MOPAC internal coordinates of N, CA, C and O (Angstrom, degrees):
PM7 1SCF
backbone

  N    0.0000 0     0.00 0     0.00 0    0    0    0
  C    1.4543 1     0.00 0     0.00 0    1    0    0
  C    1.5298 1   108.70 1     0.00 0    2    1    0
  O    1.2310 1   120.32 1   -32.30 1    3    2    1
  N    1.2961 1   116.99 1   147.70 1    3    2    1
  C    1.4604 1   122.66 1  -173.46 1    5    3    2
  C    1.5239 1   114.37 1   -84.06 1    6    5    3
  O    1.2310 1   119.04 1   167.40 1    7    6    5
  N    1.3142 1   119.44 1   -12.60 1    7    6    5
  C    1.4513 1   120.49 1  -179.51 1    9    7    6
  C    1.5152 1   113.73 1    98.92 1   10    9    7
  O    1.2310 1   119.78 1   177.03 1   11   10    9
  N    1.2998 1   118.03 1    -2.97 1   11   10    9
  C    1.4552 1   120.42 1   176.01 1   13   11   10
  C    1.5200 1   108.75 1  -148.82 1   14   13   11
  O    1.2310 1   121.31 1   -17.42 1   15   14   13
  N    1.3085 1   115.10 1   162.58 1   15   14   13
  C    1.4516 1   121.55 1  -176.48 1   17   15   14
  C    1.5200 1   108.70 1  -127.35 1   18   17   15
  O    1.2310 1   120.79 1   -42.72 1   19   18   17
  N    1.2966 1   116.10 1   137.28 1   19   18   17
  C    1.4622 1   121.16 1   179.20 1   21   19   18
  C    1.5261 1   108.82 1  -120.04 1   22   21   19
  O    1.2310 1   121.34 1   -45.91 1   23   22   21
  N    1.3109 1   115.05 1   134.09 1   23   22   21
  C    1.4576 1   120.22 1   174.09 1   25   23   22
  C    1.5238 1   107.44 1  -103.07 1   26   25   23
  O    1.2310 1   120.15 1   -75.79 1   27   26   25
  N    1.3312 1   117.31 1   104.21 1   27   26   25
  C    1.4636 1   119.31 1  -179.65 1   29   27   26
  C    1.5206 1   113.38 1   -53.47 1   30   29   27
  O    1.2310 1   120.17 1   144.20 1   31   30   29
  N    1.3294 1   117.28 1   -35.80 1   31   30   29
  C    1.4588 1   119.98 1   178.86 1   33   31   30
  C    1.5206 1   112.21 1   -61.26 1   34   33   31
  O    1.2310 1   120.79 1   143.16 1   35   34   33
  N    1.3393 1   116.09 1   -36.84 1   35   34   33
  C    1.4665 1   119.97 1   178.12 1   37   35   34
  C    1.5273 1   110.32 1   -65.93 1   38   37   35
  O    1.2310 1   120.59 1   142.05 1   39   38   37
  N    1.3249 1   116.49 1   -37.95 1   39   38   37
  C    1.4747 1   119.55 1   177.35 1   41   39   38
  C    1.5256 1   110.53 1   -64.52 1   42   41   39
  O    1.2310 1   120.66 1   138.26 1   43   42   41
  N    1.3277 1   116.34 1   -41.74 1   43   42   41
  C    1.4682 1   119.70 1   177.58 1   45   43   42
  C    1.5380 1   110.95 1   -62.99 1   46   45   43
  O    1.2310 1   120.68 1   138.03 1   47   46   45
  N    1.3392 1   116.31 1   -41.97 1   47   46   45
  C    1.4724 1   119.38 1   178.97 1   49   47   46
  C    1.5293 1   110.87 1   -62.59 1   50   49   47
  O    1.2310 1   120.54 1   137.26 1   51   50   49
  N    1.3271 1   116.58 1   -42.74 1   51   50   49
  C    1.4679 1   119.75 1   179.48 1   53   51   50
  C    1.5280 1   111.05 1   -65.72 1   54   53   51
  O    1.2310 1   120.29 1   145.53 1   55   54   53
  N    1.3243 1   117.05 1   -34.47 1   55   54   53
  C    1.4683 1   119.44 1   178.31 1   57   55   54
  C    1.5280 1   109.86 1   -62.73 1   58   57   55
  O    1.2310 1   120.50 1   144.51 1   59   58   57
  N    1.3360 1   116.64 1   -35.49 1   59   58   57
  C    1.4670 1   119.96 1   177.87 1   61   59   58
  C    1.5199 1   111.18 1   -67.02 1   62   61   59
  O    1.2310 1   120.51 1   145.79 1   63   62   61
  N    1.3344 1   116.63 1   -34.21 1   63   62   61
  C    1.4680 1   120.37 1   176.47 1   65   63   62
  C    1.5311 1   109.24 1   -62.18 1   66   65   63
  O    1.2310 1   120.42 1   134.08 1   67   66   65
  N    1.3236 1   116.80 1   -45.92 1   67   66   65
  C    1.4627 1   120.10 1   179.64 1   69   67   66
  C    1.5222 1   112.26 1   -67.76 1   70   69   67
  O    1.2310 1   120.64 1   144.44 1   71   70   69
  N    1.3367 1   116.38 1   -35.56 1   71   70   69
  C    1.4688 1   119.32 1   174.27 1   73   71   70
  C    1.5259 1   110.86 1   -59.96 1   74   73   71
  O    1.2310 1   120.84 1   137.03 1   75   74   73
  N    1.3298 1   116.00 1   -42.97 1   75   74   73
  C    1.4631 1   120.60 1   179.92 1   77   75   74
  C    1.5272 1   110.62 1   -65.94 1   78   77   75
  O    1.2310 1   120.16 1   139.05 1   79   78   77
  N    1.3338 1   117.30 1   -40.95 1   79   78   77
  C    1.4618 1   120.39 1   176.70 1   81   79   78
  C    1.5274 1   111.11 1   -61.11 1   82   81   79
  O    1.2310 1   120.59 1   138.16 1   83   82   81
  N    1.3285 1   116.48 1   -41.84 1   83   82   81
  C    1.4668 1   120.49 1   178.25 1   85   83   82
  C    1.5226 1   110.13 1   -64.18 1   86   85   83
  O    1.2310 1   120.45 1   137.80 1   87   86   85
  N    1.3173 1   116.74 1   -42.20 1   87   86   85
  C    1.4687 1   121.27 1   179.00 1   89   87   86
  C    1.5296 1   110.23 1   -61.62 1   90   89   87
  O    1.2310 1   120.64 1   134.27 1   91   90   89
  N    1.3248 1   116.37 1   -45.73 1   91   90   89
  C    1.4688 1   120.37 1   179.24 1   93   91   90
  C    1.5220 1   111.28 1   -62.53 1   94   93   91
  O    1.2310 1   120.32 1   137.57 1   95   94   93
  N    1.3208 1   117.00 1   -42.43 1   95   94   93
  C    1.4642 1   120.45 1   178.98 1   97   95   94
  C    1.5295 1   110.62 1   -64.42 1   98   97   95
  O    1.2310 1   120.25 1   143.44 1   99   98   97
  N    1.3163 1   117.13 1   -36.56 1   99   98   97
  C    1.4669 1   120.44 1   177.01 1  101   99   98
  C    1.5221 1   110.74 1   -65.04 1  102  101   99
  O    1.2310 1   120.31 1   139.97 1  103  102  101
  N    1.3224 1   117.01 1   -40.03 1  103  102  101
  C    1.4619 1   119.74 1   176.60 1  105  103  102
  C    1.5269 1   111.07 1   -62.90 1  106  105  103
  O    1.2310 1   120.43 1   140.00 1  107  106  105
  N    1.3171 1   116.78 1   -40.00 1  107  106  105
  C    1.4666 1   120.77 1   177.38 1  109  107  106
  C    1.5248 1   109.83 1   -62.90 1  110  109  107
  O    1.2310 1   120.94 1   137.80 1  111  110  109
  N    1.3372 1   115.81 1   -42.20 1  111  110  109
  C    1.4666 1   119.21 1   179.99 1  113  111  110
  C    1.5249 1   110.65 1   -60.89 1  114  113  111
  O    1.2310 1   120.15 1   137.14 1  115  114  113
  N    1.3182 1   117.33 1   -42.86 1  115  114  113
  C    1.4665 1   121.65 1   179.75 1  117  115  114
  C    1.5312 1   110.17 1   -63.90 1  118  117  115
  O    1.2310 1   120.47 1   134.85 1  119  118  117
  N    1.3344 1   116.71 1   -45.15 1  119  118  117
  C    1.4616 1   120.51 1   179.41 1  121  119  118
  C    1.5275 1   111.42 1   -64.53 1  122  121  119
  O    1.2310 1   120.79 1   139.35 1  123  122  121
  N    1.3195 1   116.10 1   -40.65 1  123  122  121
  C    1.4598 1   119.93 1   179.43 1  125  123  122
  C    1.5265 1   111.27 1   -66.43 1  126  125  123
  O    1.2310 1   120.36 1   139.84 1  127  126  125
  N    1.3283 1   116.91 1   -40.16 1  127  126  125
  C    1.4699 1   120.86 1   176.68 1  129  127  126
  C    1.5195 1   109.59 1   -59.96 1  130  129  127
  O    1.2310 1   120.57 1   135.58 1  131  130  129
  N    1.3218 1   116.52 1   -44.42 1  131  130  129
  C    1.4701 1   120.24 1   179.70 1  133  131  130
  C    1.5276 1   110.56 1   -63.15 1  134  133  131
  O    1.2310 1   120.21 1   140.63 1  135  134  133
  N    1.3247 1   117.20 1   -39.37 1  135  134  133
  C    1.4673 1   120.26 1   179.34 1  137  135  134
  C    1.5208 1   110.72 1   -65.73 1  138  137  135
  O    1.2310 1   119.99 1   136.41 1  139  138  137
  N    1.3197 1   117.62 1   -43.59 1  139  138  137
  C    1.4691 1   119.80 1   176.69 1  141  139  138
  C    1.5209 1   110.78 1   -60.93 1  142  141  139
  O    1.2310 1   120.65 1   133.99 1  143  142  141
  N    1.3212 1   116.37 1   -46.01 1  143  142  141
  C    1.4640 1   120.17 1  -178.91 1  145  143  142
  C    1.5374 1   111.11 1   -63.48 1  146  145  143
  O    1.2310 1   120.92 1   140.02 1  147  146  145
  N    1.3244 1   115.85 1   -39.98 1  147  146  145
  C    1.4615 1   120.65 1  -178.90 1  149  147  146
  C    1.5294 1   111.96 1   -69.67 1  150  149  147
  O    1.2310 1   120.34 1   138.92 1  151  150  149
  N    1.3098 1   116.96 1   -41.08 1  151  150  149
  C    1.4650 1   121.13 1  -170.63 1  153  151  150
  C    1.5261 1   114.62 1   -97.61 1  154  153  151
  O    1.2310 1   120.38 1   177.43 1  155  154  153
  N    1.3117 1   116.87 1    -2.57 1  155  154  153
  C    1.4663 1   120.52 1  -176.14 1  157  155  154
  C    1.5343 1   112.47 1   -56.10 1  158  157  155
  O    1.2310 1   120.39 1   142.86 1  159  158  157
  N    1.2960 1   116.86 1   -37.14 1  159  158  157
  C    1.4648 1   120.41 1  -175.48 1  161  159  158
  C    1.5304 1   113.87 1   -89.76 1  162  161  159
  O    1.2310 1   120.18 1  -169.38 1  163  162  161
  N    1.3121 1   117.26 1    10.62 1  163  162  161
  C    1.4631 1   120.06 1  -179.33 1  165  163  162
  C    1.5263 1   111.55 1  -107.51 1  166  165  163
  O    1.2310 1   120.11 1  -155.84 1  167  166  165
  N    1.3069 1   117.39 1    24.16 1  167  166  165
  C    1.4620 1   120.80 1  -175.82 1  169  167  166
  C    1.5273 1   113.18 1   -76.44 1  170  169  167
  O    1.2310 1   120.69 1   163.14 1  171  170  169
  N    1.2927 1   116.29 1   -16.86 1  171  170  169
  C    1.4644 1   119.67 1   179.93 1  173  171  170
  C    1.5157 1   111.46 1    95.67 1  174  173  171
  O    1.2310 1   121.45 1   -17.21 1  175  174  173
  N    1.3231 1   114.83 1   162.79 1  175  174  173
  C    1.4648 1   120.95 1  -176.20 1  177  175  174
  C    1.5250 1   112.55 1  -102.30 1  178  177  175
  O    1.2310 1   120.18 1  -170.52 1  179  178  177
  N    1.3234 1   117.27 1     9.48 1  179  178  177
  C    1.4596 1   118.64 1  -179.94 1  181  179  178
  C    1.5277 1   110.14 1   -88.68 1  182  181  179
  O    1.2310 1   120.78 1     1.66 1  183  182  181
  N    1.3238 1   116.12 1  -178.34 1  183  182  181
  C    1.4682 1   119.79 1  -176.09 1  185  183  182
  C    1.5253 1   111.45 1   -66.25 1  186  185  183
  O    1.2310 1   119.75 1   151.11 1  187  186  185
  N    1.3271 1   118.09 1   -28.89 1  187  186  185
  C    1.4631 1   120.70 1   179.14 1  189  187  186
  C    1.5250 1   110.50 1   -70.65 1  190  189  187
  O    1.2310 1   120.68 1   135.67 1  191  190  189
  N    1.3109 1   116.31 1   -44.33 1  191  190  189
  C    1.4564 1   120.65 1   177.48 1  193  191  190
  C    1.5115 1   111.65 1   -63.37 1  194  193  191
  O    1.2310 1   120.49 1   140.17 1  195  194  193
  N    1.3328 1   116.66 1   -39.83 1  195  194  193
  C    1.4688 1   120.66 1   178.67 1  197  195  194
  C    1.5321 1   110.96 1   -64.63 1  198  197  195
  O    1.2310 1   120.75 1   138.23 1  199  198  197
  N    1.3185 1   116.17 1   -41.77 1  199  198  197
  C    1.4720 1   119.75 1   179.70 1  201  199  198
  C    1.5279 1   110.75 1   -66.81 1  202  201  199
  O    1.2310 1   120.33 1   137.77 1  203  202  201
  N    1.3139 1   116.98 1   -42.23 1  203  202  201
  C    1.4625 1   120.65 1   177.84 1  205  203  202
  C    1.5275 1   110.65 1   -63.87 1  206  205  203
  O    1.2310 1   120.28 1   140.55 1  207  206  205
  N    1.3162 1   117.07 1   -39.45 1  207  206  205
  C    1.4675 1   120.90 1   178.23 1  209  207  206
  C    1.5211 1   110.94 1   -60.66 1  210  209  207
  O    1.2310 1   120.15 1   145.10 1  211  210  209
  N    1.3377 1   117.31 1   -34.90 1  211  210  209
  C    1.4733 1   120.44 1   178.04 1  213  211  210
  C    1.5304 1   111.02 1   -70.79 1  214  213  211
  O    1.2310 1   120.63 1   143.07 1  215  214  213
  N    1.3251 1   116.41 1   -36.93 1  215  214  213
  C    1.4629 1   120.54 1  -175.85 1  217  215  214
  C    1.5318 1   113.61 1   -85.61 1  218  217  215
  O    1.2310 1   120.66 1   160.42 1  219  218  217
  N    1.3070 1   116.34 1   -19.58 1  219  218  217
  C    1.4588 1   121.00 1  -173.07 1  221  219  218
  C    1.5293 1   114.53 1   -58.78 1  222  221  219
  O    1.2310 1   118.41 1   135.44 1  223  222  221
  N    1.3214 1   120.63 1   -44.56 1  223  222  221
  C    1.4687 1   118.45 1  -178.92 1  225  223  222
  C    1.5313 1   113.03 1   -57.90 1  226  225  223
  O    1.2310 1   120.00 1   137.92 1  227  226  225
  N    1.3069 1   117.61 1   -42.08 1  227  226  225
  C    1.4637 1   119.81 1   179.24 1  229  227  226
  C    1.5322 1   110.89 1   -68.09 1  230  229  227
  O    1.2310 1   120.57 1   139.22 1  231  230  229
  N    1.3292 1   116.51 1   -40.78 1  231  230  229
  C    1.4650 1   120.30 1   178.31 1  233  231  230
  C    1.5269 1   110.12 1   -62.56 1  234  233  231
  O    1.2310 1   120.64 1   133.82 1  235  234  233
  N    1.3106 1   116.38 1   -46.18 1  235  234  233
  C    1.4663 1   120.71 1   178.44 1  237  235  234
  C    1.5202 1   110.54 1   -59.81 1  238  237  235
  O    1.2310 1   120.92 1   134.23 1  239  238  237
  N    1.3114 1   115.85 1   -45.77 1  239  238  237
  C    1.4629 1   120.02 1  -179.64 1  241  239  238
  C    1.5199 1   111.55 1   -57.37 1  242  241  239
  O    1.2310 1   120.47 1   136.08 1  243  242  241
  N    1.3178 1   116.70 1   -43.92 1  243  242  241
  C    1.4564 1   120.56 1   179.33 1  245  243  242
  C    1.5185 1   112.49 1   -65.22 1  246  245  243
  O    1.2310 1   120.74 1   137.25 1  247  246  245
  N    1.3167 1   116.19 1   -42.75 1  247  246  245
  C    1.4676 1   120.95 1   179.85 1  249  247  246
  C    1.5263 1   110.54 1   -62.11 1  250  249  247
  O    1.2310 1   120.50 1   131.28 1  251  250  249
  N    1.3290 1   116.65 1   -48.72 1  251  250  249
  C    1.4572 1   119.65 1  -175.55 1  253  251  250
  C    1.5273 1   112.31 1   -74.85 1  254  253  251
  O    1.2310 1   120.13 1   152.10 1  255  254  253
  N    1.3150 1   117.35 1   -27.90 1  255  254  253
  C    1.4654 1   119.52 1   173.67 1  257  255  254
  C    1.5259 1   109.81 1   -66.84 1  258  257  255
  O    1.2310 1   120.53 1   136.56 1  259  258  257
  N    1.3303 1   116.59 1   -43.44 1  259  258  257
  C    1.4633 1   120.45 1   179.29 1  261  259  258
  C    1.5268 1   111.06 1   -64.27 1  262  261  259
  O    1.2310 1   120.30 1   137.39 1  263  262  261
  N    1.3265 1   117.04 1   -42.61 1  263  262  261
  C    1.4647 1   120.36 1   177.50 1  265  263  262
  C    1.5294 1   110.97 1   -62.66 1  266  265  263
  O    1.2310 1   120.64 1   137.99 1  267  266  265
  N    1.3134 1   116.37 1   -42.01 1  267  266  265
  C    1.4649 1   120.07 1   178.65 1  269  267  266
  C    1.5170 1   111.82 1   -62.15 1  270  269  267
  O    1.2310 1   120.45 1   136.65 1  271  270  269
  N    1.3249 1   116.75 1   -43.35 1  271  270  269
  C    1.4568 1   121.20 1   177.65 1  273  271  270
  C    1.5253 1   110.68 1   -62.04 1  274  273  271
  O    1.2310 1   120.82 1   137.32 1  275  274  273
  N    1.3263 1   116.04 1   -42.68 1  275  274  273
  C    1.4602 1   121.11 1   179.19 1  277  275  274
  C    1.5300 1   111.02 1   -61.99 1  278  277  275
  O    1.2310 1   120.15 1   133.67 1  279  278  277
  N    1.3075 1   117.31 1   -46.33 1  279  278  277
  C    1.4663 1   121.63 1   179.96 1  281  279  278
  C    1.5214 1   110.45 1   -63.84 1  282  281  279
  O    1.2310 1   120.43 1   136.02 1  283  282  281
  N    1.3236 1   116.79 1   -43.98 1  283  282  281
  C    1.4681 1   120.52 1   178.21 1  285  283  282
  C    1.5292 1   111.10 1   -58.92 1  286  285  283
  O    1.2310 1   120.56 1   139.00 1  287  286  285
  N    1.3252 1   116.53 1   -41.00 1  287  286  285
  C    1.4617 1   120.53 1  -179.16 1  289  287  286
  C    1.5303 1   110.93 1   -67.42 1  290  289  287
  O    1.2310 1   120.10 1   137.97 1  291  290  289
  N    1.3174 1   117.41 1   -42.03 1  291  290  289
  C    1.4657 1   120.03 1   176.77 1  293  291  290
  C    1.5274 1   110.89 1   -60.73 1  294  293  291
  O    1.2310 1   120.42 1   137.73 1  295  294  293
  N    1.3187 1   116.79 1   -42.27 1  295  294  293
  C    1.4678 1   120.70 1   178.93 1  297  295  294
  C    1.5223 1   111.31 1   -66.42 1  298  297  295
  O    1.2310 1   120.46 1   142.56 1  299  298  297
  N    1.3317 1   116.73 1   -37.44 1  299  298  297
  C    1.4712 1   120.91 1   178.55 1  301  299  298
  C    1.5201 1   110.30 1   -64.77 1  302  301  299
  O    1.2310 1   120.34 1   136.61 1  303  302  301
  N    1.3177 1   116.95 1   -43.39 1  303  302  301
  C    1.4655 1   120.52 1   179.30 1  305  303  302
  C    1.5279 1   110.06 1   -62.37 1  306  305  303
  O    1.2310 1   120.02 1   134.57 1  307  306  305
  N    1.3191 1   117.56 1   -45.43 1  307  306  305
  C    1.4654 1   121.26 1   179.19 1  309  307  306
  C    1.5247 1   110.39 1   -58.98 1  310  309  307
  O    1.2310 1   120.67 1   134.15 1  311  310  309
  N    1.3084 1   116.33 1   -45.85 1  311  310  309
  C    1.4567 1   120.48 1   179.89 1  313  311  310
  C    1.5254 1   111.58 1   -62.78 1  314  313  311
  O    1.2310 1   120.32 1   135.13 1  315  314  313
  N    1.3254 1   116.99 1   -44.87 1  315  314  313
  C    1.4644 1   120.75 1  -179.47 1  317  315  314
  C    1.5284 1   111.85 1   -65.01 1  318  317  315
  O    1.2310 1   120.07 1   143.82 1  319  318  317
  N    1.3264 1   117.47 1   -36.18 1  319  318  317
  C    1.4631 1   119.77 1   176.36 1  321  319  318
  C    1.5274 1   110.86 1   -63.19 1  322  321  319
  O    1.2310 1   120.43 1   139.17 1  323  322  321
  N    1.3238 1   116.78 1   -40.83 1  323  322  321
  C    1.4655 1   120.03 1   177.58 1  325  323  322
  C    1.5196 1   111.74 1   -65.55 1  326  325  323
  O    1.2310 1   120.36 1   138.10 1  327  326  325
  N    1.3128 1   116.91 1   -41.90 1  327  326  325
  C    1.4730 1   120.55 1   178.57 1  329  327  326
  C    1.5266 1   109.66 1   -62.22 1  330  329  327
  O    1.2310 1   120.38 1   135.14 1  331  330  329
  N    1.3208 1   116.88 1   -44.86 1  331  330  329
  C    1.4684 1   120.41 1   179.08 1  333  331  330
  C    1.5231 1   110.73 1   -61.31 1  334  333  331
  O    1.2310 1   120.49 1   136.81 1  335  334  333
  N    1.3179 1   116.66 1   -43.19 1  335  334  333
  C    1.4623 1   120.07 1   179.21 1  337  335  334
  C    1.5249 1   110.75 1   -60.66 1  338  337  335
  O    1.2310 1   120.37 1   134.99 1  339  338  337
  N    1.3198 1   116.89 1   -45.01 1  339  338  337
  C    1.4772 1   119.87 1   178.95 1  341  339  338
  C    1.5214 1   111.13 1   -63.46 1  342  341  339
  O    1.2310 1   120.35 1   140.91 1  343  342  341
  N    1.3283 1   116.93 1   -39.09 1  343  342  341
  C    1.4688 1   119.86 1   178.87 1  345  343  342
  C    1.5195 1   111.26 1   -63.80 1  346  345  343
  O    1.2310 1   119.93 1   135.64 1  347  346  345
  N    1.3345 1   117.73 1   -44.36 1  347  346  345
  C    1.4605 1   120.77 1   177.76 1  349  347  346
  C    1.5244 1   110.94 1   -64.72 1  350  349  347
  O    1.2310 1   120.01 1   140.34 1  351  350  349
  N    1.3170 1   117.59 1   -39.66 1  351  350  349
  C    1.4577 1   120.38 1   178.26 1  353  351  350
  C    1.5268 1   111.03 1   -62.69 1  354  353  351
  O    1.2310 1   120.76 1   139.98 1  355  354  353
  N    1.3268 1   116.16 1   -40.02 1  355  354  353
  C    1.4621 1   120.32 1  -179.26 1  357  355  354
  C    1.5263 1   111.28 1   -64.72 1  358  357  355
  O    1.2310 1   120.18 1   144.19 1  359  358  357
  N    1.3157 1   117.27 1   -35.81 1  359  358  357
  C    1.4565 1   121.19 1   179.15 1  361  359  358
  C    1.5294 1   110.44 1   -72.42 1  362  361  359
  O    1.2310 1   120.87 1   136.14 1  363  362  361
  N    1.3260 1   115.94 1   -43.86 1  363  362  361
  C    1.4583 1   120.32 1  -176.95 1  365  363  362
  C    1.5362 1   112.54 1   -74.19 1  366  365  363
  O    1.2310 1   120.69 1   148.12 1  367  366  365
  N    1.2942 1   116.28 1   -31.88 1  367  366  365
  C    1.4631 1   121.60 1  -177.12 1  369  367  366
  C    1.5245 1   109.33 1  -133.66 1  370  369  367
  O    1.2310 1   120.31 1  -108.16 1  371  370  369
  N    1.3374 1   117.01 1    71.84 1  371  370  369
  C    1.4630 1   118.91 1  -179.28 1  373  371  370
  C    1.5331 1   110.79 1   -62.90 1  374  373  371
  O    1.2310 1   121.04 1   -28.44 1  375  374  373
  N    1.3268 1   115.61 1   151.56 1  375  374  373
  C    1.4668 1   118.40 1   179.73 1  377  375  374
  C    1.5279 1   110.58 1   -61.92 1  378  377  375
  O    1.2310 1   121.39 1   -36.92 1  379  378  377
  N    1.2934 1   114.94 1   143.08 1  379  378  377
  C    1.4685 1   121.05 1   179.59 1  381  379  378
  C    1.5148 1   108.29 1   -80.69 1  382  381  379
  O    1.2310 1   121.77 1   -53.89 1  383  382  381
  N    1.3379 1   114.21 1   126.11 1  383  382  381
  C    1.4743 1   118.83 1   177.93 1  385  383  382
  C    1.5273 1   108.18 1   -86.20 1  386  385  383
  O    1.2310 1   121.80 1   -51.05 1  387  386  385
  N    1.2914 1   114.16 1   128.95 1  387  386  385
  C    1.4645 1   119.10 1   179.47 1  389  387  386
  C    1.5158 1   109.19 1  -110.44 1  390  389  387
  O    1.2310 1   121.40 1   -41.24 1  391  390  389
  N    1.3168 1   114.92 1   138.76 1  391  390  389
  C    1.4576 1   118.21 1  -179.43 1  393  391  390
  C    1.4919 1   111.41 1  -103.63 1  394  393  391
  O    1.2310 1   120.10 1   180.00 1  395  394  393

């Protein structure tokens, strides 16, 4: 025995949690994109609005790059949990060879 026990079903359940987190983060990204697109032209015509308008593309880029990285990582974790669960299942319940 290896000294620890893994429940493949628990790994599958946790992968669903990460899938849901990724889905929620994607919804936030879509809503945030819509808010930026909707509000971009409401910065005002004063010097503060003009300065913010110059800085906004870089700020947006950073925000959406970070969100994309976060979503990708959540999806990677979910996928890896499923792969691990399948690997443990294969070891515990190898396919039956039929002759």
